[in-house]
N, C-alpha and C positions, 0 to 999 in steps of 0.2 A: 342781865337776864330779862326775859320778857316780862312775864307777869307772875306774881307770887302771892298766894293767899296767906292768911294768917297761919301760924305754926300748925302743922299737921304732919302725919308720917309721910315721908318721902316727897314733901312739896317741892323743895328745891330741885331734888333729883328728878322728878317727873318733868318739870319745866326745862331743865338743862338737857335731858335726853331728847325731849320733843324738839328743842332748838337744834340739836346736833343733827336730827333727821332733816329738819327744814334746810339747814346749811348744806347738807349732803346734796340736796335736790337743787340748790341754787348755786353751788360751787364756791361758797364762801365770798370773800371780798372780790369785787369786780374791778378793782382799780389797779393801777400800775404798782410795781414793787415799791415797798415803803408804807403801804396801807393808808388809811384815812381818806376821806372824800376829797376829790380834786375840784378845783374851782377855776373858772375863767377870770380874766382880769375885770376889775370894776367892782363897785359896791352894790348899789341899787340903781337901776335894775340889775339883778345878780343871777347868773346861771351857775349851778353846781351839779356835779355828778356825785351821787350818793353811793353808799357802800353796796348796793345792789346794781350799780351801773345805770341807774336811771337819771337822766338829766332833768333838773328841776329849776325853773325860772321864777324868780320872785320880783314883782315890779317895784315893791317897796317893803320896808321892814314890817314883818307881820305884827298885827295888833290884837289878833284873836287866835290863840294857839291852843290846840288840844294835844295831849300826850297819850301814847299808848305803850309806855314803858316807864316804870318807876324811876329808873336812872335819869331819864329825860326830864321828868318832873322835878327831880332834885337839881338838875343842872340849870333849868330855867329859873328856878328860885335863887340858886347861887349866883347867877349872872345879874340878879337884881331886876329881872323882868317878869317876876311871878304875877304882877298885876295884870299881865296880858293873857294869863291862862284862863280858859273858859271851860275846860273839861279834862278829866283824867280817866284812866282806864277803870279801876275799881278801888274803892276806899281801902279794902282789905290788902291791896298791893301798894297803892300810893299813900303810904302812911307817914311820909316824911317829906317836907316839914309838916307840922300838924295842920297848918292852914289849907293844905291840899284837901283835907277831909270836907271842906265847905263847898268844893266845886262839884258840878254835876258829873255823874259817872256815864261814861260812853261804852262800857263794856257790854258785849252781847254773849252769845254762846260759842263754844268751841274755840276760845282764844281769839275770836274776831270781834271787832266793835259792832255796835248797833248803828248801822249806816244812817238810818233815819234820825236817830238821836244826834249823831255827829252833824249831819246836814242842818238840823234845827238850831245848832249853836252858831252857825255861820262862820266857821273858822277860815282864816286865810293861810293856815299852815297846820299840818299834822306832823308830829315827830314820832317816829316808830323804830322798832328794831327789826331784825331779820325775819323773813317769812311773810306769808299772807299776801302773795302777789295778786290774787284774784280780787279781794276786797280793796287792796290798795288802788288797783286799776279802776274799780267802780267809783271810788272817791275822786280819783283824777278825772274820770268822765263827768263827774258833778262839778268840776272846776276847783276841787280842793287839792292843793299841792300836798304831797306826802313825801317826807324826807326821811331816809333810813340810815341809821348808823349801827355798826356792829363791831364792837371792840374785841380784839383778839389778844390783847396784852395791856398791861399798865400804860406803856408808852402810847399805844394806839388809842387808849381811852382818853389821854390828854389831847391827842390830835382831834378826836371826835368832839371833845368839849370846845376846843378852839373853832372847829367847823360849825358847831351849833351857835357859837358866838357870832360867827359871820352871817349865819342864816337869820339870826334874830336881830342883827345890827348891834350886838353887844360885844364887839371885837375886843375892846380894851379891857372890859371886865373879864372876858375869857382869858386873855393874855395874863392878867394879874393872877387870876385863880390858878391857872396851870403852872405858872412860875412858882407860886407858893407850894403847890403839890409836889412839883418836881424837886424843889429845894428840901422839903421835908423828907421825901423819899431818899434823896441823896444823903441826908444826915443819917437816916436809918441804915443805909447801905455802908456808910463809913463806920458806924458803930459795930456792924456785923462782920466787917472785913476780916477781923483777926479771930473770929469765932467759928469753929468748924460746924458745918450744917449737921443737923440730926435727921435720921431717917424718920419718916412719918407717912401716915395713911390718912386720907380725908374720906370720910363716909358721908355721902349725901343722902343716905337712906337706903336700906336693903343691900348694902355694900356696893352700890353704885359710887363711882369715884371720878377722878379727873385724869386726863392724858395730857402729854406735853403740848398738844395743839389747843388745849382748852384754856380759856381766859383765867380761871381760878388757879390753874397750875402755876401760872407765872407769879401770882401773889404768894403762893407757897414758897417758891424758890426765893423770891425777894425777902421773905421773912426768915430765911435760914433753914428751910426744910429741904431735905433730899428725898423727894417722894419715891416710895418703892413701886410706884406705878409708872416709872419712866420709860418702861418698855412697852406700854400700851399703845396699840395701833389705831384704835377707834375712839371717837369722842365719847366721854362719860361711860366708860365700860363698867360692867358689873364684875367685881372681883369675887373670888371664891375664898372660903375659909381656909382651904388647904394652901392657897397661894399666900394668905396672910401669915399662916403659921410658918411657911417656908421662908418668907421674906423678913419676918420678925421685926417690924418697925418699932423704933424706940418711943414714938409718940403716936397716939391714936386720936384723931380729931373727928368730931361729928358736928354737923350743922344743927342750929337750934331748931329748925323746923323738920328734922329728919325723923323725929319720933323715938329716937334711941335714947338710952340713958346710961349712966355709968353702971348702975346696978345690973341693968340688963346685959351689958357687955361682959361684966365680970362673972355673971351667972351662966355664961355660955360655955359649957364644957369644952366645946371644940376650940375655943379661943383662949383658954386659960394660960396656955404656955407662951402666948405672944408677949414679948418683953414689955410693951406698952401697957398691957392689961395686968400682967403680973406685978409690974412695978407701980401701978397706980398713975401712969402717965396717960390718962384719958381725959379729953377736955371738950367742952361744947364751945362753938364759935358762933357769933351773931350772923345769921345767913344774910341779912340785909347788907351788912358791911362788906362782905367778900363776893356777893353775887352781883352787885349793881356797878357798872363802870361809870361812876359818877363822882361828885365832889368829896365823898366820904371814903374813897378808896384807900387813902393813907391811914385813916382810922382802922380800916380793915386789915391792913398789913400790920399795923401796931398791935392789933388784937391777937393776931397770930404770933407775933414776936413775944408777946407777954407769956404765952404758954410754951412756946418753943425754947426761948432763951430769956427766962425771967430776969436774970442778972443784967442783961442788956437793956431791957425795957425800963428798968429802974422802978 
């Protein structure tokens, strides 16, 4: 996800819906089938094509990095090159790891960075997620390379981490990290193989939810959920109460920043007959763990497994 403020009603939903509109405008990934950024041969100097189809050339491994996506901040630290970070988006968003809070904020208005502040930090690389082509081009005109990744699934997130490893010169660290993540995800999948999936609904706030083409949907499926929103055609659609009653999910999930509460849902007369609410199968999940395509993704899947299949999670 792009940017997320401290918990408030509809926070994650608003960002995800905004991202969906941006992706609709830029056509999603610009690369060949298989996803992930493509790269030409060689290390440094290195030329890569990012997830918006922009070719980025780096003469040497970047030493002054700014991030404009919390997932990228987490990735940079997880790769062991956090000492090269000189700026992050907003402390309300870049809240992990804790040391990110000591870095200057580069965020401006309307989900765009403050370009003067970015330039003052003299970065030799900005890492970002989808959207914002205008301000990205302005930074490139100032001589600041901007590299964009946009994960569409768990596997795509692993590819993006490896790509960021290449971009930062931390290839080996990225390979180790993604191998560990893939192995942990594989262990979870093996444990869930004999367990029937349960129907579920994820509320991002205001009954906005996820569709099959959305990143978080993939995490739900991996955690043993059979989302009742499988037939959704648009990204991050808003579901109706009538649809929920008709589809009758066994588990109702809401994100920690959605503003919803168990008491609020149980008190909604229109939803009382939904199995999940009637049977007390309503749970909050940590928004940060499931919305950021970064090194804590397996923790996010495990958090979902704990409420969907508590016996499996142990």
